[in-house]
Structure formats: C-alpha cells, structure tokens
Biotite code that builds the C-alpha atoms (Angstrom):
import biotite.structure as struc

atoms = struc.array([
    struc.Atom([0.000, 0.000, 0.000], chain_id="A", res_id=1, res_name="MET", atom_name="CA", element="C"),
    struc.Atom([2.846, 2.422, 0.815], chain_id="A", res_id=2, res_name="THR", atom_name="CA", element="C"),
    struc.Atom([4.440, 1.850, -2.592], chain_id="A", res_id=3, res_name="GLN", atom_name="CA", element="C"),
    struc.Atom([1.107, 2.602, -4.268], chain_id="A", res_id=4, res_name="TYR", atom_name="CA", element="C"),
    struc.Atom([0.725, 5.900, -2.384], chain_id="A", res_id=5, res_name="ILE", atom_name="CA", element="C"),
    struc.Atom([4.333, 6.831, -3.144], chain_id="A", res_id=6, res_name="LEU", atom_name="CA", element="C"),
    struc.Atom([3.791, 6.063, -6.844], chain_id="A", res_id=7, res_name="ALA", atom_name="CA", element="C"),
    struc.Atom([0.659, 8.226, -6.921], chain_id="A", res_id=8, res_name="VAL", atom_name="CA", element="C"),
    struc.Atom([2.464, 11.118, -5.214], chain_id="A", res_id=9, res_name="VAL", atom_name="CA", element="C"),
    struc.Atom([5.433, 10.898, -7.602], chain_id="A", res_id=10, res_name="VAL", atom_name="CA", element="C"),
    struc.Atom([3.172, 10.735, -10.681], chain_id="A", res_id=11, res_name="MET", atom_name="CA", element="C"),
    struc.Atom([1.120, 13.671, -9.424], chain_id="A", res_id=12, res_name="THR", atom_name="CA", element="C"),
    struc.Atom([4.275, 15.684, -8.817], chain_id="A", res_id=13, res_name="TRP", atom_name="CA", element="C"),
    struc.Atom([5.682, 14.840, -12.261], chain_id="A", res_id=14, res_name="ALA", atom_name="CA", element="C"),
    struc.Atom([2.469, 15.725, -14.096], chain_id="A", res_id=15, res_name="ILE", atom_name="CA", element="C"),
    struc.Atom([2.104, 18.985, -12.157], chain_id="A", res_id=16, res_name="THR", atom_name="CA", element="C"),
    struc.Atom([5.734, 19.919, -12.828], chain_id="A", res_id=17, res_name="PHE", atom_name="CA", element="C"),
    struc.Atom([5.449, 19.233, -16.568], chain_id="A", res_id=18, res_name="VAL", atom_name="CA", element="C"),
    struc.Atom([2.153, 21.110, -16.875], chain_id="A", res_id=19, res_name="LEU", atom_name="CA", element="C"),
    struc.Atom([3.590, 24.140, -15.082], chain_id="A", res_id=20, res_name="ARG", atom_name="CA", element="C"),
    struc.Atom([6.814, 24.110, -17.122], chain_id="A", res_id=21, res_name="ALA", atom_name="CA", element="C"),
    struc.Atom([5.112, 23.761, -20.529], chain_id="A", res_id=22, res_name="MET", atom_name="CA", element="C"),
    struc.Atom([3.963, 27.404, -20.874], chain_id="A", res_id=23, res_name="PRO", atom_name="CA", element="C"),
    struc.Atom([7.515, 28.642, -20.262], chain_id="A", res_id=24, res_name="PHE", atom_name="CA", element="C"),
    struc.Atom([8.971, 26.199, -22.772], chain_id="A", res_id=25, res_name="LEU", atom_name="CA", element="C"),
    struc.Atom([6.297, 27.144, -25.304], chain_id="A", res_id=26, res_name="PHE", atom_name="CA", element="C"),
    struc.Atom([6.795, 30.875, -24.726], chain_id="A", res_id=27, res_name="LEU", atom_name="CA", element="C"),
    struc.Atom([10.514, 30.728, -25.541], chain_id="A", res_id=28, res_name="THR", atom_name="CA", element="C"),
    struc.Atom([9.657, 29.424, -29.011], chain_id="A", res_id=29, res_name="LYS", atom_name="CA", element="C"),
    struc.Atom([6.915, 31.943, -29.823], chain_id="A", res_id=30, res_name="VAL", atom_name="CA", element="C"),
    struc.Atom([8.087, 35.047, -27.951], chain_id="A", res_id=31, res_name="ARG", atom_name="CA", element="C"),
    struc.Atom([8.621, 37.043, -31.169], chain_id="A", res_id=32, res_name="ASP", atom_name="CA", element="C"),
    struc.Atom([5.546, 35.633, -32.900], chain_id="A", res_id=33, res_name="SER", atom_name="CA", element="C"),
    struc.Atom([3.143, 37.987, -34.678], chain_id="A", res_id=34, res_name="ALA", atom_name="CA", element="C"),
    struc.Atom([0.203, 35.980, -33.329], chain_id="A", res_id=35, res_name="ALA", atom_name="CA", element="C"),
    struc.Atom([1.372, 36.481, -29.743], chain_id="A", res_id=36, res_name="LEU", atom_name="CA", element="C"),
    struc.Atom([1.776, 40.226, -30.296], chain_id="A", res_id=37, res_name="LYS", atom_name="CA", element="C"),
    struc.Atom([-1.722, 40.351, -31.786], chain_id="A", res_id=38, res_name="TYR", atom_name="CA", element="C"),
    struc.Atom([-3.182, 38.482, -28.803], chain_id="A", res_id=39, res_name="LEU", atom_name="CA", element="C"),
    struc.Atom([-1.370, 40.831, -26.438], chain_id="A", res_id=40, res_name="GLY", atom_name="CA", element="C"),
    struc.Atom([-3.071, 43.742, -28.177], chain_id="A", res_id=41, res_name="LYS", atom_name="CA", element="C"),
    struc.Atom([-6.631, 42.405, -28.384], chain_id="A", res_id=42, res_name="VAL", atom_name="CA", element="C"),
    struc.Atom([-6.923, 40.266, -25.252], chain_id="A", res_id=43, res_name="MET", atom_name="CA", element="C"),
    struc.Atom([-7.625, 43.112, -22.800], chain_id="A", res_id=44, res_name="PRO", atom_name="CA", element="C"),
    struc.Atom([-10.618, 44.161, -24.901], chain_id="A", res_id=45, res_name="ALA", atom_name="CA", element="C"),
    struc.Atom([-11.663, 40.521, -25.194], chain_id="A", res_id=46, res_name="GLY", atom_name="CA", element="C"),
    struc.Atom([-11.527, 40.038, -21.431], chain_id="A", res_id=47, res_name="VAL", atom_name="CA", element="C"),
    struc.Atom([-13.579, 43.188, -20.902], chain_id="A", res_id=48, res_name="MET", atom_name="CA", element="C"),
    struc.Atom([-16.132, 42.006, -23.464], chain_id="A", res_id=49, res_name="LEU", atom_name="CA", element="C"),
    struc.Atom([-16.469, 38.673, -21.669], chain_id="A", res_id=50, res_name="ILE", atom_name="CA", element="C"),
    struc.Atom([-16.979, 40.481, -18.356], chain_id="A", res_id=51, res_name="LEU", atom_name="CA", element="C"),
    struc.Atom([-19.663, 42.724, -19.875], chain_id="A", res_id=52, res_name="VAL", atom_name="CA", element="C"),
    struc.Atom([-21.517, 39.779, -21.405], chain_id="A", res_id=53, res_name="VAL", atom_name="CA", element="C"),
    struc.Atom([-21.289, 37.865, -18.120], chain_id="A", res_id=54, res_name="PHE", atom_name="CA", element="C"),
    struc.Atom([-22.587, 40.885, -16.185], chain_id="A", res_id=55, res_name="THR", atom_name="CA", element="C"),
    struc.Atom([-25.470, 41.586, -18.536], chain_id="A", res_id=56, res_name="LEU", atom_name="CA", element="C"),
    struc.Atom([-26.495, 37.964, -19.072], chain_id="A", res_id=57, res_name="ARG", atom_name="CA", element="C"),
    struc.Atom([-29.979, 37.312, -17.770], chain_id="A", res_id=58, res_name="GLY", atom_name="CA", element="C"),
    struc.Atom([-30.548, 40.962, -16.909], chain_id="A", res_id=59, res_name="LEU", atom_name="CA", element="C"),
    struc.Atom([-34.141, 41.855, -16.110], chain_id="A", res_id=60, res_name="ASP", atom_name="CA", element="C"),
    struc.Atom([-35.033, 45.216, -17.655], chain_id="A", res_id=61, res_name="LEU", atom_name="CA", element="C"),
    struc.Atom([-38.420, 45.605, -15.988], chain_id="A", res_id=62, res_name="THR", atom_name="CA", element="C"),
    struc.Atom([-37.275, 47.514, -12.879], chain_id="A", res_id=63, res_name="THR", atom_name="CA", element="C"),
    struc.Atom([-34.432, 50.000, -12.373], chain_id="A", res_id=64, res_name="PRO", atom_name="CA", element="C"),
    struc.Atom([-33.181, 48.034, -9.349], chain_id="A", res_id=65, res_name="GLU", atom_name="CA", element="C"),
    struc.Atom([-32.314, 45.165, -11.656], chain_id="A", res_id=66, res_name="SER", atom_name="CA", element="C"),
    struc.Atom([-30.528, 47.014, -14.474], chain_id="A", res_id=67, res_name="TRP", atom_name="CA", element="C"),
    struc.Atom([-29.125, 50.097, -12.720], chain_id="A", res_id=68, res_name="LEU", atom_name="CA", element="C"),
    struc.Atom([-26.130, 48.389, -11.012], chain_id="A", res_id=69, res_name="PRO", atom_name="CA", element="C"),
    struc.Atom([-25.056, 46.709, -14.250], chain_id="A", res_id=70, res_name="ALA", atom_name="CA", element="C"),
    struc.Atom([-25.473, 49.908, -16.268], chain_id="A", res_id=71, res_name="ALA", atom_name="CA", element="C"),
    struc.Atom([-23.481, 51.912, -13.710], chain_id="A", res_id=72, res_name="ALA", atom_name="CA", element="C"),
    struc.Atom([-20.698, 49.323, -13.705], chain_id="A", res_id=73, res_name="GLY", atom_name="CA", element="C"),
    struc.Atom([-20.475, 49.105, -17.490], chain_id="A", res_id=74, res_name="VAL", atom_name="CA", element="C"),
    struc.Atom([-20.550, 52.883, -17.947], chain_id="A", res_id=75, res_name="ILE", atom_name="CA", element="C"),
    struc.Atom([-17.890, 53.356, -15.263], chain_id="A", res_id=76, res_name="THR", atom_name="CA", element="C"),
    struc.Atom([-15.674, 50.720, -16.856], chain_id="A", res_id=77, res_name="THR", atom_name="CA", element="C"),
    struc.Atom([-15.965, 52.301, -20.303], chain_id="A", res_id=78, res_name="VAL", atom_name="CA", element="C"),
    struc.Atom([-15.339, 55.837, -19.032], chain_id="A", res_id=79, res_name="VAL", atom_name="CA", element="C"),
    struc.Atom([-12.339, 54.796, -16.933], chain_id="A", res_id=80, res_name="LEU", atom_name="CA", element="C"),
    struc.Atom([-10.876, 52.842, -19.832], chain_id="A", res_id=81, res_name="HIS", atom_name="CA", element="C"),
    struc.Atom([-11.321, 55.705, -22.285], chain_id="A", res_id=82, res_name="LEU", atom_name="CA", element="C"),
    struc.Atom([-9.819, 58.217, -19.863], chain_id="A", res_id=83, res_name="LEU", atom_name="CA", element="C"),
    struc.Atom([-6.968, 56.222, -18.322], chain_id="A", res_id=84, res_name="LEU", atom_name="CA", element="C"),
    struc.Atom([-6.306, 53.300, -20.706], chain_id="A", res_id=85, res_name="ARG", atom_name="CA", element="C"),
    struc.Atom([-5.510, 51.067, -17.725], chain_id="A", res_id=86, res_name="LYS", atom_name="CA", element="C"),
    struc.Atom([-7.369, 47.780, -18.115], chain_id="A", res_id=87, res_name="VAL", atom_name="CA", element="C"),
    struc.Atom([-7.036, 46.546, -14.548], chain_id="A", res_id=88, res_name="LEU", atom_name="CA", element="C"),
    struc.Atom([-8.062, 49.890, -13.082], chain_id="A", res_id=89, res_name="LEU", atom_name="CA", element="C"),
    struc.Atom([-11.045, 50.056, -15.427], chain_id="A", res_id=90, res_name="SER", atom_name="CA", element="C"),
    struc.Atom([-12.221, 46.566, -14.507], chain_id="A", res_id=91, res_name="ILE", atom_name="CA", element="C"),
    struc.Atom([-11.754, 47.094, -10.772], chain_id="A", res_id=92, res_name="LEU", atom_name="CA", element="C"),
    struc.Atom([-13.423, 50.510, -10.884], chain_id="A", res_id=93, res_name="GLY", atom_name="CA", element="C"),
    struc.Atom([-16.404, 49.188, -12.821], chain_id="A", res_id=94, res_name="GLY", atom_name="CA", element="C"),
    struc.Atom([-16.757, 46.185, -10.523], chain_id="A", res_id=95, res_name="ALA", atom_name="CA", element="C"),
    struc.Atom([-16.539, 48.455, -7.490], chain_id="A", res_id=96, res_name="GLY", atom_name="CA", element="C"),
    struc.Atom([-19.236, 50.813, -8.774], chain_id="A", res_id=97, res_name="VAL", atom_name="CA", element="C"),
    struc.Atom([-21.396, 47.811, -9.702], chain_id="A", res_id=98, res_name="PHE", atom_name="CA", element="C"),
    struc.Atom([-21.090, 46.425, -6.151], chain_id="A", res_id=99, res_name="ALA", atom_name="CA", element="C"),
    struc.Atom([-21.667, 49.831, -4.582], chain_id="A", res_id=100, res_name="LEU", atom_name="CA", element="C"),
    struc.Atom([-24.826, 50.560, -6.605], chain_id="A", res_id=101, res_name="VAL", atom_name="CA", element="C"),
    struc.Atom([-26.021, 46.986, -6.050], chain_id="A", res_id=102, res_name="LEU", atom_name="CA", element="C"),
    struc.Atom([-25.745, 47.430, -2.299], chain_id="A", res_id=103, res_name="SER", atom_name="CA", element="C"),
    struc.Atom([-27.968, 50.536, -2.426], chain_id="A", res_id=104, res_name="PHE", atom_name="CA", element="C"),
    struc.Atom([-30.652, 49.078, -4.708], chain_id="A", res_id=105, res_name="CYS", atom_name="CA", element="C"),
])
C-alpha cells in the first residue's frame, strides 16, 4: 500500500511539474511571434467584453433596481478605460461601482 501511495504522489508531482513548465517552454519558441503580439493587443478588450456579457447575461429590464447596477458598472468601466487606458483599473473601478450601486438598490 505504501508503494502505491508513493507512486501516486510521484506521478502527481511529475504531471504537475510538466504542466507548469510547458507554458515557459512554449513561450521561448513563440516570444517574437506575430500571433502572440496580436493576442497581447486584443486580449484586454476581449476580457472586458467577456466580463460585460457575463454581467449583462440574464438581466431583467423591468425595474431599475435590476438594471441600474449593471449599467453603472459598465458605464464606469468604459469611461475609466477611455480616460486612463488602464485595463485593470477600469475593470476594478467598474466592478466596485457595480457592487456599490447593487448594495444601495
């Protein structure tokens, strides 16, 4: 039984190590790739789009209490992004305003 547990632990360690090392090995081969540069340019907008769709999914438009927090969060995110061009700050600011308005509605 001890050998079985030891074998499982070693296999788990090896698989985890390989899976964590693969992105670094892959990145050294594609670091100067045009596709990677393109993804670096468009991914922030893609992440923000996914967050907007996730926020607005299933939104009930019948009462202001249901759509006002989402609208405030989306508008804040867009305004912050257009003014500051800092993706993380825009996302955090929009999420903060969303939570703040949600707590008052």
